[in-house]
Every structure is written in C-alpha cells, then in structure tokens.
C-alpha positions as CSV (number, residue, x, y, z in Angstrom):
1,M,109.1,104.7,92.8
2,S,110.5,106.3,95.9
3,R,114.2,106.1,96.5
4,P,115.8,105.9,99.9
5,V,117.1,109.3,101.2
6,E,119.6,109.6,104.0
7,L,117.9,110.0,107.4
8,S,117.9,113.5,108.7
9,R,117.8,114.5,112.4
10,D,114.0,114.7,112.0
11,G,114.1,111.2,110.4
12,F,116.1,109.9,113.4
13,E,113.4,111.3,115.7
14,A,110.7,109.6,113.6
15,L,112.6,106.4,113.9
16,A,113.0,106.7,117.7
17,Q,109.2,107.4,118.0
18,H,108.0,104.6,115.8
19,P,106.1,102.0,117.9
20,F,108.2,99.1,116.5
21,V,111.4,100.4,118.0
22,R,110.3,103.1,120.4
23,D,111.5,101.3,123.6
24,L,114.9,100.3,122.3
25,T,118.0,101.7,123.9
26,A,119.7,104.8,122.5
27,A,122.6,102.7,121.4
28,H,120.4,100.3,119.5
29,L,118.5,103.2,117.9
30,E,121.8,104.6,116.8
31,L,122.8,101.2,115.2
32,L,119.4,101.1,113.4
33,S,119.8,104.6,112.2
34,G,122.8,103.5,110.2
35,C,120.6,101.1,108.2
36,A,117.7,103.7,107.9
37,A,116.5,106.0,105.1
38,S,113.4,108.1,104.6
39,M,111.1,107.2,101.8
40,L,107.9,108.7,100.3
41,F,105.3,106.8,98.3
42,A,102.3,108.2,96.4
43,A,98.9,106.7,96.5
44,G,98.6,103.8,94.0
45,E,102.4,103.2,94.0
46,Y,103.7,99.8,95.0
47,M,106.3,99.5,97.7
48,F,107.2,96.1,96.4
49,R,105.6,93.3,94.3
50,E,105.5,89.6,94.8
51,G,108.7,87.9,93.4
52,E,110.9,91.0,93.5
53,V,114.1,91.0,95.6
54,A,113.2,91.6,99.2
55,D,115.9,93.9,100.7
56,R,114.2,96.2,103.2
57,V,111.5,96.7,105.8
58,H,109.3,99.8,106.0
59,L,108.2,101.3,109.3
60,I,105.1,103.3,108.3
61,C,105.2,106.8,109.8
62,E,102.2,108.3,107.8
63,G,99.7,106.8,105.4
64,R,98.2,103.5,104.7
65,V,99.4,100.4,102.8
66,C,97.4,97.4,101.6
67,V,99.2,94.0,101.7
68,E,97.9,91.9,98.8
69,L,98.3,88.5,97.2
70,P,97.9,88.3,93.5
71,R,95.4,85.7,92.3
72,S,94.5,84.4,88.9
73,A,93.6,86.8,86.0
74,G,95.0,89.9,87.8
75,E,92.6,89.6,90.7
76,L,94.1,90.6,94.1
77,V,93.3,89.3,97.6
78,R,93.7,91.9,100.3
79,I,95.5,90.3,103.2
80,Q,95.8,93.3,105.6
81,T,95.8,97.1,105.7
82,I,98.7,98.6,107.6
83,D,98.4,102.2,109.0
84,A,100.9,104.6,110.5
85,G,102.8,102.8,113.3
86,G,102.8,99.5,111.4
87,V,105.5,97.5,109.7
88,V,105.6,96.2,106.1
89,G,108.1,93.7,104.8
90,W,109.8,90.7,106.5
91,S,110.8,88.6,103.5
92,W,114.4,90.0,103.6
93,L,114.9,87.8,106.7
94,F,114.7,84.5,104.8
95,P,116.3,83.1,101.7
96,P,115.6,83.4,98.8
97,Y,115.0,87.0,99.9
98,Q,112.0,87.6,97.6
99,W,108.7,89.2,98.4
100,H,105.8,86.8,99.0
101,F,103.1,89.4,98.9
102,Q,102.9,92.9,97.4
103,A,102.3,96.2,99.2
104,R,100.2,98.9,97.5
105,V,100.0,102.4,98.9
106,V,96.4,103.4,99.6
107,Q,97.1,106.8,101.2
108,P,100.4,108.7,100.6
109,C,103.1,107.2,102.8
110,R,106.2,108.4,104.6
111,T,108.3,105.5,105.8
112,I,111.5,104.8,107.6
113,S,113.1,102.1,105.4
114,L,115.6,99.8,107.0
115,D,118.1,98.0,104.7
116,G,117.7,94.2,105.3
117,K,121.4,93.3,104.7
118,C,122.5,96.0,107.1
119,L,120.0,94.8,109.7
120,L,121.2,91.3,109.4
121,E,124.8,92.4,109.9
122,I,124.1,94.5,113.0
123,C,122.0,91.8,114.5
124,E,124.9,89.3,114.1
125,Q,127.2,91.8,115.8
126,D,124.7,92.7,118.6
127,N,122.8,89.5,119.6
128,E,120.7,91.4,122.1
129,L,119.4,93.8,119.4
130,G,118.9,90.8,117.1
131,Y,116.9,88.9,119.7
132,R,114.7,92.0,120.3
133,L,114.1,92.6,116.6
134,V,113.4,88.9,115.8
135,K,110.8,88.8,118.6
136,R,109.1,91.9,117.1
137,F,109.2,90.5,113.6
138,A,107.7,87.2,114.8
139,H,104.8,89.3,116.2
140,V,104.4,91.0,112.8
141,L,104.5,87.6,111.1
142,F,102.0,86.1,113.4
143,H,99.5,88.9,112.8
144,R,100.1,88.8,109.0
145,L,99.6,85.0,108.9
146,Q,96.4,85.3,111.0
147,A,95.1,88.0,108.5
148,A,95.9,85.7,105.6
149,R,94.2,82.8,107.3
150,L,91.0,84.9,107.8
151,Q,91.1,86.0,104.2
152,F,91.5,82.4,103.1
153,L,88.5,81.2,105.2
154,S,86.4,84.1,103.8
155,L,87.3,83.2,100.2
156,N,86.6,79.5,100.9
157,D,83.2,80.4,102.3
158,Q,82.4,82.5,99.1
159,L,83.2,79.5,96.9
160,K,80.7,77.3,98.7
C-alpha cells in the first residue's frame, strides 16, 4: 500500500491546480498544504476498505478509482468511478471515522492525500476555509449518494 510522502513544490502546484481547491486563496492553499502528502497507488490496490479507520481524503490527480460496497459472498457493487479531478473519501468527517465504502484503484493513481485530523483542526481555526470545504464535501456527498441510489434502483430492478 502506498505511504504518504511529503509534498514537494510540484506537489504543491498539483494541489493548487486540483479542481476541488483550485479557486481557494493562496493563504488557504498554504494551510491545506500543511495537511497534504503525495501518494501513488497501483492498479488493483485498495486506497481503503470498508470498516477501516478513515483518516484522509484523496484528491485524484491521475488515474481512476472505483468506489464499491461489499455485498454478500464477496460480491461487490460498484457505486461510482472517480477519475482525475475527483475526490475520494469523506468518512473522516464523521464519527466513528470508519470507511463506509471501499476504493479500488482501476488505473494507476497519483493523489494528493489530505490528513483528516489536520483538516479538522485547520477548519476549526479558520472558519471561512472550513465553510468552503464543507460546502465542497457536501457536493461530493450528494453525488456519491445519488450514485448509490441509482445502483440500488438498478439492483432492485434486477431482482424483480
């Protein structure tokens, strides 16, 4: 599994250009960079699995990730596929801080990983940044829940 590596200057530029944070102020990007690390994942690798401790969010810079929900007998339900420019992981926002889905890398990924505890701390200190990020994560949550709803309806139709 990939380990977080300190963000280089190129990594900071990748963070600043990611659609999720691109229009934040330079001061806010600087704060975020203090929580950021670069990570690489190989195809087939899991970023995280359901039930594990949720402690970070991944801004996808390159590659593709499939968000899945385990079903009975090892079967998986694909909820959504996330490409470069997308975001994976929001369970670090809410107790009990465990992943509710799993994220499997479909194409090799390069991410900017943001430490959840660090994010929560800087958002408490800078309410404007916290508000901006919560609005963005709410947008991600909305789309993820819509994707899960569509998958549920599809599975329900297949069972009829």
